[in-house]
C-alpha positions as CSV (number, residue, x, y, z in Angstrom):
1,M,14.4,17.0,26.8
2,K,13.3,16.7,30.3
3,A,12.2,13.2,31.5
4,S,8.4,13.0,32.1
5,A,5.8,10.3,32.7
6,T,4.9,9.5,29.2
7,A,4.2,6.5,27.3
8,T,7.8,6.4,26.1
9,D,9.0,5.9,29.7
10,S,7.4,2.3,29.8
11,L,9.1,1.1,26.2
12,Q,9.9,-2.5,26.5
13,V,13.2,-4.4,25.3
14,I,12.5,-7.5,23.5
15,F,15.6,-9.9,23.8
16,I,15.5,-13.0,21.5
17,E,18.3,-15.6,22.2
18,D,18.1,-19.3,22.1
19,D,20.8,-19.9,24.5
20,E,19.2,-20.0,27.9
21,L,22.2,-19.1,30.0
22,V,23.1,-16.0,27.7
23,R,19.5,-15.1,27.4
24,R,18.9,-15.1,31.1
25,A,22.2,-13.2,32.1
26,S,21.8,-10.7,29.3
27,V,18.1,-10.0,30.4
28,Q,19.0,-9.8,34.2
29,S,22.0,-7.3,33.3
30,L,19.4,-5.1,31.4
31,Q,16.9,-5.3,34.1
32,L,19.4,-4.1,36.7
33,A,20.2,-1.3,34.5
34,G,16.6,-0.1,34.7
35,F,15.1,-1.5,31.6
36,D,11.6,-3.2,31.1
37,V,12.9,-6.5,29.4
38,A,11.1,-9.6,28.1
39,G,13.2,-12.5,26.9
40,Y,12.4,-15.1,24.3
41,A,14.0,-18.2,22.8
42,S,13.0,-17.7,19.3
43,V,11.4,-15.3,16.8
44,E,8.2,-17.5,16.8
45,A,7.9,-17.2,20.6
46,A,8.1,-13.5,20.3
47,R,5.9,-13.1,17.5
48,P,2.6,-12.3,19.4
49,V,4.3,-9.2,20.9
50,L,5.9,-8.2,17.5
51,D,2.4,-8.5,16.0
52,A,0.7,-6.4,18.5
53,A,1.0,-3.2,16.1
54,A,-1.0,-1.0,18.8
55,T,1.8,-1.2,21.1
56,P,5.0,-1.9,19.4
57,P,8.2,-2.6,21.4
58,G,10.9,0.1,22.2
59,V,13.9,-1.8,21.0
60,I,14.5,-5.3,19.8
61,V,17.7,-7.2,20.4
62,S,18.0,-10.7,18.6
63,D,20.6,-13.2,17.7
64,I,21.2,-13.7,14.0
65,R,21.4,-17.5,14.3
66,L,18.1,-18.9,15.8
67,P,16.2,-22.0,15.5
68,G,13.3,-21.2,13.1
69,A,13.3,-17.7,11.7
70,S,16.6,-15.8,11.7
71,G,17.7,-12.6,13.1
72,L,17.9,-11.3,9.5
73,E,14.3,-12.6,8.7
74,L,13.2,-10.7,11.9
75,L,14.9,-7.5,10.7
76,E,13.0,-7.8,7.4
77,F,9.7,-8.2,9.3
78,C,10.3,-5.2,11.4
79,R,11.3,-3.1,8.5
80,E,7.8,-4.0,6.9
81,R,5.7,-3.8,10.2
82,V,7.4,-1.4,12.6
83,P,10.3,0.4,10.9
84,D,10.9,2.9,13.6
85,V,11.7,0.3,16.0
86,P,15.5,0.0,16.4
87,V,16.9,-3.7,15.8
88,I,20.1,-4.7,17.4
89,L,21.6,-7.9,16.2
90,V,23.9,-10.2,18.3
91,T,26.4,-12.0,16.2
92,G,29.3,-14.5,16.4
93,H,32.8,-13.7,15.1
94,G,32.3,-15.3,11.7
95,D,29.1,-13.2,11.2
96,I,30.7,-9.7,11.3
97,S,30.4,-9.1,7.7
98,M,26.6,-10.3,7.7
99,A,26.2,-7.9,10.6
100,V,27.4,-5.0,8.7
101,Q,25.3,-5.9,5.8
102,A,22.3,-6.0,7.9
103,M,23.2,-2.5,9.2
104,R,23.1,-1.3,5.7
105,D,19.7,-2.9,5.4
106,G,18.3,-1.1,8.5
107,A,19.7,-2.6,11.6
108,Y,20.5,-0.2,14.2
109,D,23.8,-1.8,15.5
110,F,25.2,-5.3,16.4
111,V,26.8,-6.6,19.3
112,E,29.6,-9.2,18.8
113,K,29.8,-12.4,21.0
114,P,31.1,-12.6,23.6
115,F,30.0,-9.4,24.8
116,A,30.5,-7.5,28.0
117,S,27.2,-6.3,29.7
118,E,28.2,-2.8,29.5
119,R,28.4,-2.9,25.9
120,L,25.1,-4.3,25.6
121,I,23.6,-1.9,28.1
122,E,25.0,1.1,26.3
123,T,23.9,0.1,22.8
124,V,20.3,-0.5,24.2
125,R,20.4,2.7,26.1
126,R,21.3,4.5,22.9
127,A,18.5,2.9,20.7
128,L,16.1,3.4,23.2
129,E,17.0,7.1,23.3
130,R,16.6,7.2,19.7
131,R,13.2,5.6,19.9
132,R,12.0,8.1,22.4
133,L,12.8,10.9,20.3
134,V,11.2,9.6,17.2
135,L,8.0,9.0,19.3
136,E,8.4,12.5,20.6
137,N,8.5,13.8,17.2
138,V,5.4,11.6,16.0
139,A,3.3,12.7,18.8
140,L,4.2,16.5,18.1
141,R,3.3,15.9,14.4
142,R,0.1,14.6,15.2
143,E,-0.6,17.5,17.4
144,L,0.6,20.0,14.7
145,A,-1.7,18.4,12.3
146,E,-4.7,18.7,14.7
147,R,-3.9,22.3,15.7
148,D,-6.7,23.7,13.7
149,A,-9.1,21.8,15.7
150,L,-7.4,22.2,19.2
151,V,-7.0,25.3,21.7
152,P,-3.7,26.7,21.3
153,R,-1.2,25.5,24.0
154,I,-0.5,27.7,26.9
155,I,2.6,26.4,28.2
156,G,4.2,27.1,31.7
157,R,3.8,26.1,35.3
158,S,4.3,29.5,36.9
159,A,1.7,31.0,39.2
160,A,1.0,33.8,36.6
161,I,0.6,31.4,33.7
162,E,-1.9,29.4,36.1
163,Q,-3.7,32.5,36.7
164,V,-4.1,33.4,33.1
165,R,-5.3,29.8,32.2
166,G,-7.9,30.2,34.9
167,L,-9.1,33.6,33.7
168,I,-9.4,32.2,30.1
169,A,-11.6,29.4,31.4
170,K,-13.8,31.7,32.9
171,V,-14.1,34.4,30.3
172,A,-13.9,32.5,27.0
173,P,-17.5,31.1,27.0
174,T,-18.7,34.8,27.4
175,D,-18.8,37.6,25.0
176,A,-17.1,40.0,27.4
177,S,-14.5,42.2,26.0
178,V,-10.9,41.3,27.1
179,L,-7.8,43.6,27.3
180,I,-4.6,41.5,27.4
181,N,-1.6,43.7,28.7
182,G,1.8,42.5,28.2
183,D,5.2,43.3,26.5
184,T,6.1,42.8,22.9
185,G,6.6,39.1,22.1
186,A,5.0,37.9,25.3
187,G,2.4,35.8,23.6
188,K,-0.5,38.1,23.7
189,E,-2.1,36.6,20.3
190,L,-1.9,33.2,21.7
191,I,-4.0,34.3,24.6
192,A,-6.6,35.9,22.2
193,R,-6.7,32.8,20.1
194,S,-7.3,30.7,23.1
195,L,-10.2,32.9,24.1
196,H,-11.7,32.5,20.7
197,E,-11.1,28.7,20.4
198,L,-12.8,28.1,23.8
199,S,-15.8,30.4,23.0
200,P,-19.1,29.6,21.0
201,R,-17.7,31.6,18.2
202,R,-14.9,29.2,17.3
203,A,-16.5,28.2,13.9
204,K,-16.3,31.8,12.9
205,P,-13.2,33.9,11.8
206,F,-10.5,35.2,14.1
207,V,-9.5,38.4,12.5
208,A,-6.1,39.9,13.9
209,V,-5.3,43.5,13.3
210,N,-2.1,45.3,14.2
211,C,-3.0,48.8,15.0
212,A,0.6,50.0,14.9
213,A,1.2,48.4,11.4
214,L,-1.5,50.2,9.5
215,P,-0.9,53.7,8.2
216,E,-3.6,56.2,9.4
217,P,-4.9,57.0,5.9
218,M,-5.5,53.1,5.5
219,F,-6.9,52.4,8.8
220,E,-10.5,53.5,8.1
221,S,-10.8,51.7,4.9
222,E,-9.4,48.4,6.3
223,M,-11.6,48.5,9.3
224,F,-14.8,49.5,8.1
225,G,-14.4,48.6,4.2
226,Y,-15.5,50.7,1.1
227,E,-17.9,50.6,-1.8
228,P,-16.6,51.3,-5.3
229,G,-15.7,54.9,-6.1
230,A,-15.4,55.9,-2.4
231,F,-12.0,57.1,-3.2
232,T,-9.4,57.2,-5.9
233,G,-8.5,53.6,-6.6
234,A,-11.6,52.1,-5.0
235,A,-12.6,49.7,-8.2
236,K,-14.7,47.4,-6.1
237,R,-16.3,46.8,-2.9
238,R,-14.1,45.8,0.1
239,I,-15.2,44.0,3.3
240,G,-13.5,45.5,6.1
241,K,-12.1,43.8,9.1
242,L,-14.8,44.7,11.5
243,E,-17.6,43.2,9.0
244,Y,-15.5,40.1,8.1
245,A,-15.1,39.3,12.0
246,S,-18.8,39.4,12.4
247,G,-19.9,36.2,14.3
248,G,-16.3,35.7,15.4
249,T,-13.5,37.5,17.2
250,L,-11.7,40.8,16.3
251,F,-8.1,41.0,17.9
252,L,-6.8,44.4,18.1
253,D,-3.2,44.1,18.8
254,E,-1.2,47.4,19.9
255,I,-4.4,49.1,20.4
256,E,-2.6,52.1,22.3
257,S,-1.3,53.1,18.6
258,M,-4.8,53.5,17.3
259,P,-5.3,57.3,15.9
260,L,-7.6,59.2,18.3
261,S,-9.7,60.1,15.1
262,L,-10.6,56.5,14.7
263,Q,-11.2,55.6,18.4
264,V,-14.5,57.3,18.6
265,K,-15.7,55.6,15.3
266,L,-14.7,52.1,16.7
267,L,-16.4,52.9,19.9
268,R,-19.6,53.6,18.2
269,V,-19.5,50.5,16.3
270,L,-18.9,48.7,19.5
271,Q,-21.5,50.3,21.3
272,D,-24.2,50.1,18.6
273,G,-23.2,47.0,16.6
274,V,-23.7,48.8,13.4
275,L,-21.1,50.2,10.8
276,E,-21.2,51.9,7.3
277,R,-18.6,51.2,4.6
278,L,-16.7,54.2,3.3
279,G,-18.8,55.6,0.4
280,S,-22.1,54.2,1.5
281,N,-25.0,55.2,4.0
282,Q,-26.3,51.8,4.3
283,P,-25.9,50.5,8.0
284,I,-24.6,47.0,8.3
285,R,-25.0,45.1,11.7
286,V,-22.0,43.6,12.9
287,D,-21.6,41.1,15.9
288,C,-18.0,40.4,17.0
289,R,-16.3,39.8,20.1
290,V,-13.4,42.4,20.6
291,V,-10.1,41.3,22.3
292,A,-7.6,43.9,22.4
293,A,-3.9,44.0,23.5
294,A,-1.6,46.5,24.6
295,K,1.8,47.2,26.2
296,G,2.4,49.6,28.9
297,D,0.0,51.2,31.2
298,M,-3.2,52.3,29.3
299,A,-4.0,54.6,32.2
300,E,-0.8,56.6,31.1
301,H,-2.2,57.0,27.6
302,V,-5.5,58.2,28.8
303,A,-3.7,60.7,31.0
304,A,-1.6,61.9,28.1
305,G,-4.7,62.2,26.1
306,T,-3.7,59.8,23.5
307,F,-6.5,57.1,24.2
308,R,-10.0,57.8,25.0
309,R,-11.4,56.9,28.5
310,D,-14.6,55.8,27.4
311,L,-13.1,53.4,24.8
312,L,-10.7,51.9,27.3
313,Y,-13.6,51.2,29.6
314,R,-15.5,49.5,26.7
315,L,-12.4,47.3,26.0
316,N,-11.2,46.2,29.4
317,V,-14.2,44.4,30.8
318,V,-11.7,41.8,31.8
319,T,-8.1,42.5,31.9
320,I,-5.5,39.6,31.6
321,A,-1.9,40.8,32.5
322,L,0.8,38.7,30.8
323,P,4.1,39.1,32.6
324,P,7.5,39.0,30.6
325,I,9.1,35.7,30.4
326,S,11.8,37.0,32.8
327,E,9.4,37.3,35.8
328,R,8.2,33.7,35.3
329,R,11.4,31.9,34.9
330,E,9.9,28.5,35.7
331,D,8.3,28.7,32.4
332,I,11.5,29.1,30.4
333,V,12.7,25.7,29.9
334,P,9.3,24.1,29.3
335,L,8.6,26.8,26.5
336,F,11.9,26.2,25.1
337,E,11.7,22.5,24.9
338,H,8.3,22.8,23.2
339,F,9.9,25.1,20.5
340,V,12.6,22.7,20.1
341,L,10.2,19.9,19.2
342,D,8.2,22.1,17.0
343,A,11.1,23.2,15.1
344,A,12.6,19.7,14.9
345,V,9.5,18.6,13.2
346,R,9.5,21.7,10.7
347,Y,13.1,21.3,9.8
348,E,13.1,17.5,9.8
349,R,15.9,17.5,12.3
350,P,16.5,15.4,15.4
351,A,15.6,17.3,18.6
352,P,18.9,17.8,20.6
353,V,18.7,17.2,24.4
354,L,19.3,20.1,26.7
355,T,22.2,19.6,29.2
356,E,22.0,20.7,32.6
357,R,24.4,23.6,31.8
358,Q,22.2,24.5,29.1
359,R,19.0,24.6,31.0
360,Q,21.1,27.0,33.4
361,R,22.0,29.2,30.8
362,L,18.4,29.4,29.6
363,M,17.4,30.3,33.2
364,E,20.2,33.0,33.4
365,R,19.2,34.8,30.2
366,D,17.3,38.1,30.4
367,W,15.3,37.4,27.2
368,P,14.4,41.0,26.4
369,G,12.5,39.7,23.4
370,N,10.3,37.6,25.5
371,V,8.8,34.5,24.3
372,R,9.5,35.2,20.6
373,E,13.1,35.7,21.5
374,L,13.0,32.3,23.1
375,R,11.5,30.6,20.1
376,N,14.1,31.9,17.8
377,A,16.8,30.6,20.2
378,A,15.3,27.2,20.0
379,E,15.3,27.3,16.4
380,R,18.9,28.2,16.3
381,F,19.4,25.4,18.8
382,V,17.9,22.7,16.6
383,L,19.9,24.0,13.4
384,G,23.1,24.0,15.6
385,I,23.7,27.7,15.0
386,A,25.4,29.8,17.7
387,D,23.3,32.3,19.2
388,P,24.7,36.0,18.1
389,Q,22.4,37.5,20.7
390,A,23.7,35.4,23.8
391,P,26.1,37.0,26.1
392,I,29.8,35.7,26.0
393,G,29.7,32.2,27.2
394,G,26.1,31.9,27.0
395,S,25.5,30.4,23.6
396,L,23.6,27.1,23.9
397,V,25.7,25.5,21.2
398,E,29.0,27.1,22.3
399,E,30.0,24.2,24.6
400,D,29.6,21.7,21.9
401,A,31.8,24.0,19.3
402,G,35.0,22.6,17.9
403,A,34.4,18.7,18.4
404,A,31.3,17.0,18.0
405,L,29.9,15.0,20.9
406,S,29.9,11.3,20.4
407,L,26.6,9.5,20.8
408,K,27.6,8.1,24.2
409,E,28.5,11.6,25.5
410,R,25.1,13.0,24.3
411,V,23.3,10.0,26.0
412,E,25.1,10.4,29.2
413,R,24.4,14.3,29.1
414,F,20.7,13.3,28.8
415,E,20.8,10.8,31.7
416,R,22.3,13.1,33.9
417,A,19.9,15.7,33.1
418,A,17.0,13.4,33.4
419,I,18.1,12.3,37.0
420,A,19.0,15.7,38.1
421,D,15.5,17.0,37.0
422,A,13.9,14.1,38.9
423,L,16.0,14.7,42.0
424,E,15.0,18.3,42.0
425,Q,11.4,17.6,41.5
426,T,11.3,15.0,44.3
427,S,13.6,17.3,46.6
428,G,16.3,14.7,46.5
429,A,13.9,11.7,47.6
430,V,15.8,8.9,45.8
431,A,12.9,6.3,46.2
432,I,10.4,8.7,44.7
433,A,12.8,9.6,41.9
434,A,13.6,6.0,41.1
435,D,9.8,5.2,40.8
436,R,9.4,8.2,38.3
437,L,12.3,7.1,36.4
438,Q,11.2,3.5,36.5
439,I,14.6,2.3,37.5
440,G,15.9,0.4,40.5
441,K,17.1,2.4,43.6
442,A,20.5,0.6,43.5
443,T,20.9,1.4,39.9
444,L,19.7,5.1,40.6
445,Y,22.2,5.6,43.4
446,E,24.9,4.3,41.2
447,K,24.1,6.8,38.5
448,I,24.0,9.7,41.2
449,K,27.5,8.7,42.4
450,R,28.8,8.6,38.9
451,Y,27.5,11.9,37.8
452,G,28.3,13.7,41.0
453,L,24.6,14.4,41.9
454,A,23.2,14.9,45.3
455,E,20.2,13.1,47.0
456,R,18.3,13.8,50.3
457,S,19.5,12.1,53.3
458,D,16.1,11.6,55.2
459,G,13.6,8.9,54.8
460,G,13.4,9.4,51.0
461,G,17.2,8.8,50.7
462,K,19.5,5.7,51.0
463,E,18.2,2.9,53.2
464,T,20.7,1.7,55.9
């Protein structure tokens, strides 16, 4: 995933070691690597931080043998209080079997003394990345659980999407009819739901009807409802979509497919606010806001005589144009990453990290199936399945086929992508990128050199 300024970026490393020299040297090494670290001489000294359940640490590194409570007792405490926080144990040579058993009991990893600073840094880095992914999934689970009470997310940073969001904000509180124009799979229903959720009608039904999916003989009964005996097989009263949507919003998708014979009946209901069920002469007052969606130029349908001009005027008081994803490429990666997290939660799989090459492949694809195709690709990516629709050499999982990447390689790919993204967002200004990534400039320069990345050479670049 793309590095972002979230709460996960300030995760703290708790380092517990009673040997002052080892503790100071280890804390300094981790700080130079860009981590936020706090050192403690005992479990008891660190207990106030560990007891602060509202802000649990990111990773805990602890010696096994300590005065007072041991590292193993700390592990047991963490399993009960903060089970998602990775615990790394530091052990002497004679305690290896004890450390292995601790890993079976839930420890993330162990580091054997004496250890090189690179070994400690790499282990902490991997543990922090795991912690970040867990927190991302927890946050997404909370969002998904609250989705019924929240406005659907319209993700993207393109000018077109910003304009759509602006129109929704202006129009949603009103009863103005809206026509959403866009290709299949572009996300027209999401726009319609957003208009409903931001309106005073949000507590009433949102009723979606696909005009192309209803056979013409069934269309009138589905839309207007019927009384018992209205036709053969009508055994009991049925409330139609228009009546059911009263007080709420009626979403008519693929409106251009509505039969001409029914367009005049719909127009009459929209103008008069009254309908009659089939088999009844009793007028029923309805009050629903209509949001329609269409693909293609509606003016062409009017010119061809397949759509009524007066109905079009009634429907498109406001028109929202939704361009295909191929015309707003800056939205592709953010949307894909959102779909990856969503799929990771639903399938209970870890959310894989996009490499820079995979980001490039996403941007290079045409995506003829629009956002719908992008979502399907994200789900296959989470499941580790090659994309059969991708061009040769364009599958997101292809580069990993044949040999599974080690955890170290995955972390390095994530780190390189995060740094490259920060440099891109800051136009190569290392000082600003280091501040966003919350690491030292010297550390960032070293990583830029290691990964072969480029920085800007002006005032935001390296100091002389």
